N, C-alpha and C positions, 0 to 999 in steps of 0.2 A: 348887058350886064347891069344889075341894079347898083344903086349907090351904096346900099348896105353891104353888098358883096365886095365892092371895091374897098370899103373901109376895113372889112374883116381881112381881106387879102393883104392890105398894107400893114395892118397890125401884126399879122403872122410873119410877113417878110422882115419887119423890124425886129421881132423876137428872135428869128433865126440868125439875123446878122449879129445881134447882141450876143447870142450863145456862141456863135463862131468866133467872135472877137475874144470872148472869155477863154475859149480853148487855146487859141493862138497865144494869148498872153501867158497862160500857164505853161505852155510848151516852150516858150522862148525865155523863161527865167534863167539867167546865167548860173551855172554851177561852178563854185570856186575850185581852182586847182589845188592839188596837195600842197603847193608852195605858196599859195596866196595867204595873206595875213588873216589870222582868225578873227572873225567878227563875233565877239562874245558879249556884245552889248545888249542882245535881245534876251527875253525871258529871264530878266533879273528877278521877277516876281511871278508868283503863280497867276495863271490866267483866270479871269472871271467866267463862270458858266453863263450860257445864254439866259436871257430873261431874268437876270438878277438871282440866279440859282446859287447853290453852294459853291464855294471856291474850289477850283480844281487842285489836284495834287501839284506840288512844286515840280517844274520840269527838270530834266536831267541837265548836267553841265558837261562841257568839253574841257579837258585838261590841256593847257597850252604847251605842256611838255610832251606828253605821250599821245595826245589827241584822242584818248579814250573817253568814252561817255559814261558817266556814273551819277548817282544821286548826290545832292549837295552835302549830305552827311559824310561822304567819302572824299570830300575835297576841302581845301583851304581856300577861302576867298581873299582876294587882295584888292585894295583900292588905292587911289593916289591922293595924298594929303594936299592941302593948299600950297605947300612949298615944293610940290613935285616929288615927294618921297613916297615910295611904295610901302604901304602899311598892311600887315595881316589883319584880317577881319574875322577873328576866331568865332564870334557869335553870329556872323553873317547879318549884321544889322547896320553897319555904317552906310551913310548916304553916298551916292555917286555910282558911277559905272564900276563894275567889278570884273576881274578875271579870275580864273579858277585853276588850281594846281592840285594834282592828286596828293592826298594827305600822307605823304611820306617825306622823311628828311632828305632822301636821295632826290626826289622830284623837285623839292623847293631849292635845294642846292644847285641842281642842274639849271633851273630857270634863272637863277642868279648868275651862274657862271657863263651861260650862253646868251645872256642879255635878252631873254625872251619876253620880259615884261614890257620893254620899249616897243617891241614888235606887236604885242597883244593890245597895248593901249594906243598904239599908233601915235606915239609922242615920246619926246625925250623925258625920261623919268630917272630919279635917283634911287639907287638901291644900296643902302648902307651895308658894308661887309658883315657877314655872319647872320644873314636873314634866317637861314634854316635853324640856327641855334636859338634865335629870338622866338621863333614859332614854338620850339620845344618848351621854352620857358613859359610862354603864354598858355600852352596846353597843361603844363604842370600847375600853373596858377589856377586855371579853370577847374582842374581835378581837386585840388586841395580846398578850393572854395566850396565845391560840392560836398566834401567831407564836413566842412563847417556847417553847411546847411542841414546835413543829416543830423548833426548834433542838436541844432536848434529844433529840428522836427521830432526829437526824442527817439530816434532810431539808431543811435550810436552808443555802444557800450565801450568804455575805456578802462584799460588796466588788465593785467594778466589774470588776476583772480576772478574779476567780474566776467571776463571773456570766457574763461574756462567754465564758469557756472552757466553762462548763457548757452554754451554748446551742449550742455546736458539737458536743457529744458525748453529753450526758446526757439522761435522760428528765425534762425540766422541765415541771412542771404549771402554773406561773404565775410571773410576775415581780412583785416588790414594788419600787416606786419611790417614794421620798419625794415628797410633794406639792410640796415646795419644791426639788426637784432641778433642776439646770441643764439647759437644753435640749440641750446638746451631748452629755451622757452618754446621754440618752434616745434621741437620734438614732443614736448608735453601737450601742446595743443593738437598735434597730429594724433596723439594717443587718445585724447578726448573725442576726436572725430571718429576714431576706430571704435571706441566703446559705444557710441550712439548709433553710428550708421554702418559700421563694419567696413568703412572705406575712409582712408586718411585724406582723400581728395574729393570728398562728397560735396563740398561747396568751394567756390572760387576763393583763392587767397591773393590779395593785392599786395605786391611788393615793389611798388614804383616810387614810394616816398621814403626819403631819409627821415630819421627821427626829428631832426631839426625842422624840417618842413611841416611835419605834423604838429610840432610844438607851436610854430607860428600860426598855423591854421586854426588851432583850437585854443590858443592863449594859455597853454599849460606847459609843463616842463617834463622832459623824459617820457614822451609818449612812444611806446614801443608796440603795444598790442591793442587792437580795437576790433569790435565786431559790428557789422551792419545788420540790424534786424530788418525783416521783410517790410517793404514800404516804398512809396514812390520816390522819396528822397534817396533811398539806397539804390534804386534803379539808376538815378542820375549819376551817382558816384561810379557805378559799374560802367555806365556808358562812356564817361569821360576817361576812366582808367583804360578801357579797351582802345579808345581813340588814341591815347598817348602811346600805348604799347604798339599799336599798328604803325604809328608815325615813326617809331624808332626801328621799324623793320623787323620786329620780333613776332613770333607766332603767338596768337591769342588762344590760349587753352584755358583749362580750369585754373591754372596758376598764372596770374598776371604778374610775371616777374620781369619788369622792364628797367630796373634801375639798381643794379648791383653797385654797392658803394665800397670803395677800398678803405682800409683802415681798421682799427680795432672795433669789435662789436660793442654796441651800446649796452649799458647795464639794464637789467630787466626792471619794468615798472611794477 
């Protein structure tokens, strides 16, 4: 047998051995049991495509409460602050390892009650009481900030008369009505929708903000009615309003009514 043949045979045998080793390694990777601690430290960021290509879509996440897998937009991310306190990362941008909880009040409250954060982080962590309520407040803050940005972008009409006029001629993406608005003003705007579209529910109505929250967001007083004109900034308001509504366990329909406020109705603007 020639030396060249021996060399080729040796190369082939080494290749086969390498391939066999790879198969064995893949087959013997341990699969965690259902009771094993969740390892949620991987895939915190989207993976890079081969050869420097475009960034792949962000991977899905696993909820530490339900163990369901979903997109990051359907979850709330939590990280641990330097003092060991669990902190909600609403915008999903804080540094450090994160764990994920389905974006509902019930799921966050369950994670707190069952001490699931310590298990997920594999460390002793502190969870201040009322975590689910704080997440709700942060979601409200994000939504009202989006309303403020819509005003700066020039796509927010404020005041009953201006809103009623916009419904008659402009491309309105959604109505914003304070949760403590008087029924008469709501009825009149529904009538304006009927006149133009033949349907009082032709566009979404957001009712998750009290008038005081709108006042603070816009730097005005007695904001009861507003309209979002079609535009990217308005899409941001609708996205955050739907997220807050879902978090509260309410159905997201054409009417985003997630914050009924007790007490007397606010006077019309």
